[in-house]
C-alpha positions as CSV (number, residue, x, y, z in Angstrom):
1,X,-5.7,-2.2,-1.3
2,X,-8.8,-4.5,-2.6
3,X,-7.0,-6.1,-4.9
4,X,-4.5,-7.2,-2.5
5,X,-6.7,-8.3,0.2
6,X,-8.2,-10.4,-2.5
7,X,-5.1,-12.4,-3.0
8,X,-4.2,-15.4,-1.0
9,X,-3.1,-14.5,2.6
10,X,0.0,-15.8,3.8
11,X,1.0,-15.9,7.6
12,X,5.1,-15.8,8.1
13,X,6.6,-15.6,11.4
14,X,9.8,-13.5,11.1
15,X,12.3,-11.4,12.9
16,X,13.1,-8.0,11.9
17,X,16.4,-6.4,13.2
18,X,18.0,-3.3,12.8
19,X,21.2,-3.3,11.4
20,X,22.8,-1.3,14.5
21,X,21.4,-3.5,16.8
22,X,23.7,-3.5,19.5
23,X,25.4,-0.3,18.2
24,X,26.1,0.9,22.1
25,X,28.9,-1.8,22.6
26,X,30.7,-0.7,19.3
27,X,30.6,2.8,20.2
28,X,32.2,1.8,23.6
29,X,35.5,0.5,21.3
30,X,35.4,3.9,19.2
31,X,32.8,6.6,18.7
32,X,30.0,5.9,15.9
33,X,27.6,7.7,14.4
34,X,24.0,6.3,15.0
35,X,21.3,5.7,17.7
36,X,22.5,3.8,20.8
37,X,20.8,0.8,20.7
38,X,21.7,-2.1,23.2
39,X,20.3,-5.5,22.6
40,X,16.8,-4.7,21.9
41,X,16.4,-3.3,18.2
42,X,14.9,-6.3,17.2
43,X,11.7,-8.0,17.1
44,X,9.6,-11.1,16.2
45,X,6.2,-11.1,14.8
46,X,3.4,-13.0,13.0
47,X,2.9,-11.2,9.7
48,X,-0.1,-11.7,7.3
49,X,-0.4,-10.5,4.0
50,X,0.1,-11.1,0.1
51,X,3.0,-12.3,-1.0
52,X,5.0,-9.7,-3.3
53,X,4.9,-12.5,-6.0
54,X,1.7,-12.8,-6.3
55,X,1.3,-9.1,-6.5
56,X,4.0,-8.8,-9.3
57,X,2.2,-11.6,-11.1
58,X,-0.8,-9.1,-11.1
59,X,1.2,-6.7,-13.7
60,X,2.9,-9.4,-15.6
61,X,6.0,-10.3,-13.7
62,X,6.0,-14.3,-13.3
63,X,7.4,-16.2,-10.6
64,X,11.0,-16.7,-10.5
65,X,11.8,-13.8,-12.9
66,X,15.2,-12.4,-12.5
67,X,15.3,-9.6,-15.2
68,X,12.0,-8.3,-17.0
69,X,11.8,-8.0,-20.9
70,X,12.4,-4.1,-20.3
71,X,15.9,-4.8,-18.2
72,X,14.1,-4.4,-14.7
73,X,16.2,-6.2,-11.9
74,X,15.3,-4.9,-8.9
75,X,12.0,-4.0,-6.8
76,X,12.1,-0.3,-4.9
77,X,9.5,0.2,-2.2
78,X,8.8,4.3,-1.6
79,X,7.2,5.3,1.8
80,X,5.0,7.9,2.3
81,X,7.2,9.1,4.9
82,X,9.3,11.8,4.2
83,X,13.0,12.4,5.8
84,X,15.6,14.8,5.9
85,X,18.0,12.4,4.4
86,X,16.2,12.5,1.6
87,X,15.8,16.5,1.5
88,X,12.5,16.2,2.2
89,X,11.7,13.3,0.0
90,X,10.5,9.6,0.5
91,X,12.1,7.2,2.2
92,X,12.7,4.3,0.1
93,X,14.6,0.8,-0.4
94,X,15.1,-1.9,-3.1
95,X,15.8,-5.8,-3.1
96,X,16.8,-7.7,-6.1
97,X,13.7,-8.9,-8.5
98,X,14.9,-12.5,-8.4
99,X,14.3,-12.4,-4.5
100,X,10.7,-10.3,-5.0
101,X,9.5,-13.2,-7.5
102,X,10.7,-16.1,-5.5
103,X,7.6,-17.5,-3.5
104,X,10.1,-19.4,-1.2
105,X,12.1,-15.9,-0.1
106,X,8.4,-15.3,1.8
107,X,8.5,-11.6,1.1
108,X,5.4,-9.7,1.8
109,X,3.2,-7.0,1.6
110,X,1.6,-7.1,5.0
111,X,-1.5,-5.5,6.2
112,X,-1.6,-7.8,9.8
113,X,0.7,-8.2,12.6
114,X,0.1,-10.8,15.1
115,X,-3.4,-11.2,14.0
116,X,-4.5,-8.0,14.0
117,X,-4.4,-4.8,11.5
118,X,-1.1,-3.2,11.2
119,X,-1.1,0.0,13.8
120,X,0.2,2.9,12.6
121,X,3.7,2.7,14.2
122,X,4.1,-0.6,12.5
123,X,3.4,0.8,8.9
124,X,-0.7,1.0,8.4
125,X,-2.3,0.3,6.3
126,X,0.5,-1.4,4.3
127,X,4.4,-2.4,4.9
128,X,6.8,-4.5,3.1
129,X,8.3,-7.6,5.0
130,X,11.8,-8.8,3.6
131,X,12.4,-11.8,5.7
132,X,15.9,-12.6,6.6
133,X,17.0,-8.8,5.6
134,X,18.1,-6.1,7.6
135,X,15.0,-4.0,8.8
136,X,15.8,-1.0,6.7
137,X,14.5,-2.9,3.9
138,X,11.3,-3.9,5.0
139,X,9.4,-0.3,4.2
140,X,6.5,0.9,6.1
141,X,3.7,3.3,4.9
142,X,4.1,1.7,1.7
143,X,3.0,4.1,-1.3
144,X,4.3,2.6,-4.4
145,X,6.5,-0.3,-5.9
146,X,8.8,0.5,-9.1
147,X,10.7,-2.1,-11.2
148,X,14.1,-0.6,-11.8
149,X,17.5,-1.8,-13.6
150,X,19.4,-0.5,-11.0
151,X,19.6,-0.7,-7.0
152,X,17.7,2.2,-5.7
153,X,19.7,5.0,-5.3
154,X,18.0,6.2,-2.3
155,X,20.0,7.6,0.7
156,X,19.8,4.6,3.2
157,X,20.8,2.3,0.1
158,X,23.9,4.3,-1.1
159,X,24.9,6.2,1.7
160,X,24.1,4.0,4.7
161,X,24.1,0.6,5.7
162,X,26.7,-0.6,4.5
163,X,29.7,-2.8,5.9
164,X,33.3,-0.9,6.2
165,X,36.5,-2.2,7.5
166,X,37.9,-0.7,10.7
167,X,40.4,1.3,8.5
168,X,37.6,3.5,7.0
169,X,36.6,6.6,8.9
170,X,34.5,9.7,7.8
171,X,37.3,11.3,6.5
172,X,38.4,8.7,4.1
173,X,35.1,7.0,2.9
174,X,33.9,6.1,-0.4
175,X,30.5,4.7,-0.1
176,X,30.5,3.7,-3.8
177,X,32.9,0.5,-3.1
178,X,30.5,-1.3,-0.8
179,X,27.3,-2.8,-1.9
180,X,24.1,-2.0,0.4
181,X,24.0,-4.5,3.0
182,X,21.0,-7.5,2.7
183,X,21.1,-10.7,4.9
184,X,22.0,-9.9,8.5
185,X,24.7,-12.5,9.9
186,X,24.1,-14.8,13.0
187,X,23.3,-12.9,16.2
188,X,22.6,-13.6,19.9
189,X,22.2,-11.6,23.0
190,X,21.4,-12.4,26.8
191,X,18.1,-10.7,27.6
192,X,17.9,-12.3,31.5
193,X,20.6,-10.4,32.7
194,X,21.9,-6.9,32.2
195,X,25.8,-5.5,32.2
196,X,27.0,-5.1,35.8
197,X,23.8,-7.2,37.3
198,X,24.2,-8.3,41.0
199,X,23.1,-11.8,41.8
200,X,23.1,-14.1,44.5
201,X,25.6,-16.7,44.5
202,X,24.2,-20.3,43.1
203,X,21.8,-20.9,40.3
204,X,21.0,-18.6,37.2
205,X,19.2,-18.5,34.4
206,X,20.7,-17.2,31.4
207,X,18.2,-16.9,28.7
208,X,18.0,-14.6,25.4
209,X,17.6,-14.6,21.4
210,X,19.4,-16.0,18.2
211,X,18.6,-15.2,14.8
212,X,20.8,-15.4,11.5
213,X,19.6,-14.0,7.8
214,X,18.8,-15.7,4.9
215,X,16.4,-18.3,6.6
216,X,19.8,-20.0,8.0
217,X,18.5,-21.8,11.6
218,X,20.4,-21.8,14.7
219,X,22.5,-25.1,14.9
220,X,23.6,-24.3,18.6
221,X,24.0,-21.4,21.2
222,X,27.2,-21.8,23.5
223,X,27.2,-19.9,27.1
224,X,30.2,-19.7,29.3
225,X,30.7,-18.3,32.8
226,X,34.2,-17.8,32.9
227,X,34.7,-15.0,30.1
228,X,34.7,-17.9,27.0
229,X,37.4,-20.4,28.9
230,X,34.6,-22.7,28.8
231,X,31.0,-23.5,27.5
232,X,28.2,-25.3,27.8
233,X,25.5,-25.3,25.2
234,X,22.1,-24.0,25.9
235,X,18.4,-25.8,25.1
236,X,16.8,-24.0,22.1
237,X,13.2,-23.4,21.2
238,X,10.8,-21.5,19.0
239,X,7.5,-22.9,19.9
240,X,6.5,-24.5,23.6
241,X,6.6,-28.1,23.8
242,X,8.1,-28.4,20.0
243,X,11.5,-29.4,19.9
244,X,13.6,-27.1,17.6
245,X,15.5,-28.6,14.7
246,X,17.5,-26.3,12.7
247,X,16.6,-26.1,9.0
248,X,13.7,-28.3,9.6
249,X,10.8,-26.7,8.0
250,X,8.2,-28.8,10.1
251,X,9.5,-27.8,13.3
252,X,11.0,-24.6,13.1
253,X,10.2,-21.4,11.5
254,X,13.2,-20.2,9.1
255,X,12.8,-16.5,9.5
256,X,12.1,-16.5,13.3
257,X,14.2,-16.0,16.1
258,X,15.1,-19.0,18.4
259,X,15.3,-18.4,22.1
260,X,17.5,-19.9,24.4
261,X,18.2,-21.2,28.0
262,X,20.7,-22.5,30.4
263,X,20.6,-22.8,33.9
264,X,24.4,-22.1,35.4
265,X,26.2,-22.0,38.5
266,X,27.7,-18.4,39.5
267,X,29.8,-18.1,42.6
268,X,32.1,-15.0,42.0
269,X,31.7,-11.9,40.0
270,X,32.5,-13.1,36.4
271,X,31.7,-12.4,32.4
272,X,28.8,-14.5,31.1
273,X,29.3,-14.9,27.2
274,X,26.9,-16.1,24.6
275,X,27.6,-16.9,21.0
276,X,25.9,-18.9,18.5
277,X,26.4,-20.9,15.4
278,X,23.9,-21.2,12.8
279,X,23.3,-23.8,10.3
280,X,25.6,-22.6,7.8
281,X,28.5,-23.2,10.1
282,X,28.7,-19.0,10.5
283,X,30.1,-18.1,13.8
284,X,29.9,-15.1,15.9
285,X,33.2,-13.1,16.0
286,X,34.9,-13.0,19.2
287,X,35.8,-9.3,19.7
288,X,33.8,-6.2,18.6
289,X,37.5,-4.5,17.8
290,X,37.6,-6.5,15.4
291,X,34.5,-5.5,13.4
292,X,34.3,-2.2,14.3
293,X,32.8,0.2,11.5
294,X,31.9,4.2,11.7
295,X,28.4,3.5,11.3
296,X,28.5,0.8,14.0
297,X,26.8,-1.6,12.0
298,X,26.2,-5.6,12.4
299,X,27.6,-6.0,16.0
300,X,27.7,-9.6,16.0
301,X,30.4,-9.9,18.4
302,X,30.0,-12.6,21.4
303,X,27.6,-10.9,23.5
304,X,29.1,-10.3,26.8
305,X,27.4,-9.5,30.1
306,X,29.6,-8.5,33.7
307,X,27.9,-9.9,36.8
308,X,28.5,-9.1,40.4
309,X,28.0,-11.4,43.0
310,X,26.4,-10.9,46.8
311,X,25.8,-7.0,46.4
312,X,23.0,-4.8,45.5
313,X,22.8,-2.8,42.2
314,X,24.7,0.1,42.1
C-alpha cells in the first residue's frame, strides 16, 4: 500500500453497474436465475487511487503493452473474498493487458471513494475500478494481481456473465461458446416514477439516469408518454450548471452516468417510456423478450413505467 500511495493519485468519476441491473423485468417475461434487481443495481462515484498502468510499470511492464515477453496477455485480479462458486476459493476476474496498460482506460487501484477512504463494503483497503465495464470485473478487497496468458478461468468469468440468445436455456447451454461480457451496452431508466405510480392529472417530472460502456457518451434520451408512439427529448446533465456535450472531455466525464429530466403532461393512465442513444449511435432494444437470456443480464430494453391518474396507490 505504501508503494501505491507514492504513485500519482488520479481521480476518476465512474459508474459501476451490475450486469444484472433490471433483471426483474426480464424475469417477468420468463424465469431467469439471479438476484431480482430493479433499476438500482448501479451507482456513480468519484474514485481516487493509482492507475493500474503505473503499478504495472513498477514490475517492468511498460505503458501500452499488449503482450509481455513471457506471453502474458491478461491481468487477473484476485480478491480476499471467498465464495462457494469457487469451492471456497477467492473471487477473481481479469481484463486484457492492453486495457490495463493504457492510461486512457483509467483503470484504477482505488483506495478512496467520494473523497474518503474506501469503507469495508466498497472494498477496503484496495479495489479495482474498471470504468465502462460490467461491475463484476471491478474486484473488491484486492489481494493479488497476476499476469496470465489466457483469460481468468474463474467461475464468474467462464460460467457466468456471458450473453446468450433466447434459444439457450439451462438444458442446452455450452458456456465455452461465449466470451466473458465486458463493456455494458447503452442503458437508461426512469427513477422519479415507480411502476403503477398514482399521480394527479397535469405536469409530471420524468427524470433518471443513462449510461453506456466503453467511454461512450449519451447523445440523447427520448421520453414518451403514450407508450412509444410519440417522443420528446429530455435535457441532460452531469454537473450542475454545466451543459453536457457527449464525448467532450472538457464538459463531460466519459465514464460517468448522465442524468436526464423532462416535464410532461399526463391526463390519463398511460405508459411512460424512456430510451437512450449513445455517441456511437447505439440504441436500446424495444422489447425485453427479444434479449431474454437465462441469467437475466444486460436488460437494456426501453424502460417502461405504468402510471395511473387520479387515484391513490394500491
